[in-house]
C-alpha positions as CSV (number, residue, x, y, z in Angstrom):
1,M,0.0,0.0,0.0
2,S,2.7,2.5,1.0
3,G,4.8,1.6,-2.1
4,H,1.9,2.6,-4.3
5,H,1.5,5.9,-2.4
6,D,5.2,6.7,-2.9
7,R,5.0,6.1,-6.6
8,F,1.9,8.3,-6.7
9,Q,3.8,11.1,-4.9
10,K,6.7,10.8,-7.3
11,T,4.3,11.1,-10.3
12,I,2.9,14.3,-8.8
13,M,6.4,15.7,-8.2
14,M,7.4,14.9,-11.8
15,E,4.5,16.7,-13.3
16,E,4.9,20.3,-14.6
17,K,5.2,22.6,-11.7
18,T,2.3,25.1,-11.5
19,R,3.8,27.4,-8.9
20,Y,7.1,28.1,-7.2
21,T,7.7,26.6,-3.7
22,D,7.6,28.7,-0.6
23,E,11.4,28.5,-0.4
24,E,11.7,29.8,-4.0
25,L,9.2,32.5,-3.3
26,Q,11.2,33.6,-0.3
27,E,14.3,33.8,-2.5
28,F,12.5,36.1,-4.9
29,K,11.0,38.1,-2.1
30,E,14.5,38.9,-0.7
31,L,15.7,39.8,-4.2
32,I,12.7,42.1,-4.7
33,L,13.0,43.7,-1.3
34,A,16.6,44.6,-2.0
35,K,15.7,46.1,-5.4
36,L,12.8,48.0,-3.8
37,E,15.1,49.5,-1.2
38,K,17.6,50.6,-3.9
39,A,14.8,52.0,-6.1
40,Q,13.2,53.9,-3.2
41,R,16.6,55.5,-2.4
42,E,17.1,56.5,-6.0
43,Y,13.5,57.9,-6.2
44,D,14.0,59.9,-3.0
45,S,17.2,61.4,-4.3
46,L,15.5,62.3,-7.6
47,L,12.7,64.0,-5.7
48,A,15.2,65.9,-3.6
49,E,16.9,67.1,-6.8
50,L,13.5,68.2,-8.2
51,T,12.4,70.0,-5.0
52,N,15.7,71.7,-4.3
53,S,15.2,74.2,-7.2
54,D,15.2,77.2,-4.8
55,G,18.9,77.7,-5.0
56,N,19.7,76.4,-1.5
57,D,20.9,73.0,-2.7
58,V,24.6,72.3,-2.6
59,S,24.6,71.0,-6.2
60,D,23.3,74.4,-7.5
61,T,26.4,76.1,-6.1
62,S,28.9,73.6,-7.4
63,P,31.1,74.8,-10.3
64,T,29.6,72.4,-12.8
65,F,26.2,74.0,-12.3
66,K,27.5,77.5,-12.7
67,T,28.7,76.7,-16.2
68,L,25.3,75.4,-17.3
69,E,23.1,77.7,-19.2
70,E,19.6,78.3,-17.9
71,G,18.1,76.1,-20.7
72,A,20.4,73.2,-19.9
73,S,19.6,73.2,-16.2
74,T,15.8,73.2,-17.0
75,L,16.3,70.2,-19.2
76,G,18.0,68.5,-16.3
77,K,14.9,69.0,-14.2
78,E,12.7,67.6,-16.9
79,E,14.9,64.6,-17.2
80,A,15.0,64.1,-13.5
81,G,11.2,64.4,-13.5
82,R,11.0,61.6,-16.2
83,M,13.4,59.5,-14.3
84,A,11.4,59.9,-11.1
85,Q,8.2,58.9,-12.9
86,R,9.9,55.8,-14.3
87,Q,11.3,55.0,-10.8
88,A,7.8,55.4,-9.2
89,K,6.4,53.0,-11.8
90,F,9.2,50.5,-11.2
91,I,8.5,50.7,-7.4
92,Q,4.8,50.0,-8.1
93,H,5.7,47.0,-10.2
94,L,8.0,45.6,-7.5
95,K,5.2,46.1,-4.8
96,S,2.8,44.3,-7.1
97,A,5.3,41.5,-7.4
98,L,5.5,41.3,-3.6
99,M,1.7,41.0,-3.5
100,R,1.9,38.1,-6.0
101,I,4.4,36.4,-3.7
102,E,2.0,36.7,-0.8
103,N,-0.8,35.3,-2.9
104,K,1.5,32.5,-4.2
105,T,0.8,33.5,-7.8
106,Y,4.2,35.0,-8.4
107,G,6.1,33.8,-11.4
108,I,3.1,32.6,-13.3
109,D,2.8,33.9,-16.9
110,R,-0.5,35.9,-16.9
111,S,-1.3,34.8,-20.5
112,T,-0.4,31.1,-20.4
113,G,-0.6,30.2,-16.7
114,L,2.8,28.5,-17.0
115,L,5.8,29.3,-14.8
116,I,8.1,32.0,-16.0
117,P,11.7,30.7,-16.0
118,K,13.7,31.6,-12.9
119,E,16.5,33.2,-15.1
120,R,14.0,35.7,-16.4
121,L,12.6,36.5,-12.9
122,R,16.0,37.0,-11.6
123,A,16.7,39.5,-14.4
124,V,13.2,41.1,-14.3
125,P,11.7,40.2,-10.9
126,H,8.4,42.0,-11.6
127,A,7.8,40.2,-14.9
128,T,4.3,38.8,-15.5
129,L,5.0,37.4,-18.9
130,S,7.7,34.9,-20.2
131,V,10.1,36.3,-22.9
132,E,8.2,34.4,-25.6
133,Q,4.8,35.9,-24.6
134,K,6.3,39.4,-24.3
135,T,7.8,39.0,-27.8
136,A,4.6,37.5,-29.2
137,G,2.7,40.5,-27.9
138,K,4.9,43.0,-29.9
139,K,4.2,41.4,-33.3
């Protein structure tokens, strides 16, 4: 009886995995938390750069800033604004990925329901599509 049960367990284990294990999810959670912390720091410094336009900021008095024309320094603010927006979006994606980890739906391709390969998730931890699905969507 128990031999049959063991074979049944092995069969289940060999089937295609439909979700990552709790240990794997924990590994991704740590990766995402580290990225989130770094992204938040970058976002905060971009915001500081944007809000310190009153002339009291140290960077405004540095020699490099004095040589910039008014137009060039305005462009810098616009670029910083765009970067801050991108960073805010990235932070939101990372937070959503953490929610998927909590729900145990993390790493599942939203269009096929199959697992996204670990290599892709390590490179893009907030991915919700496999590379194939993302590429197919662009055609």
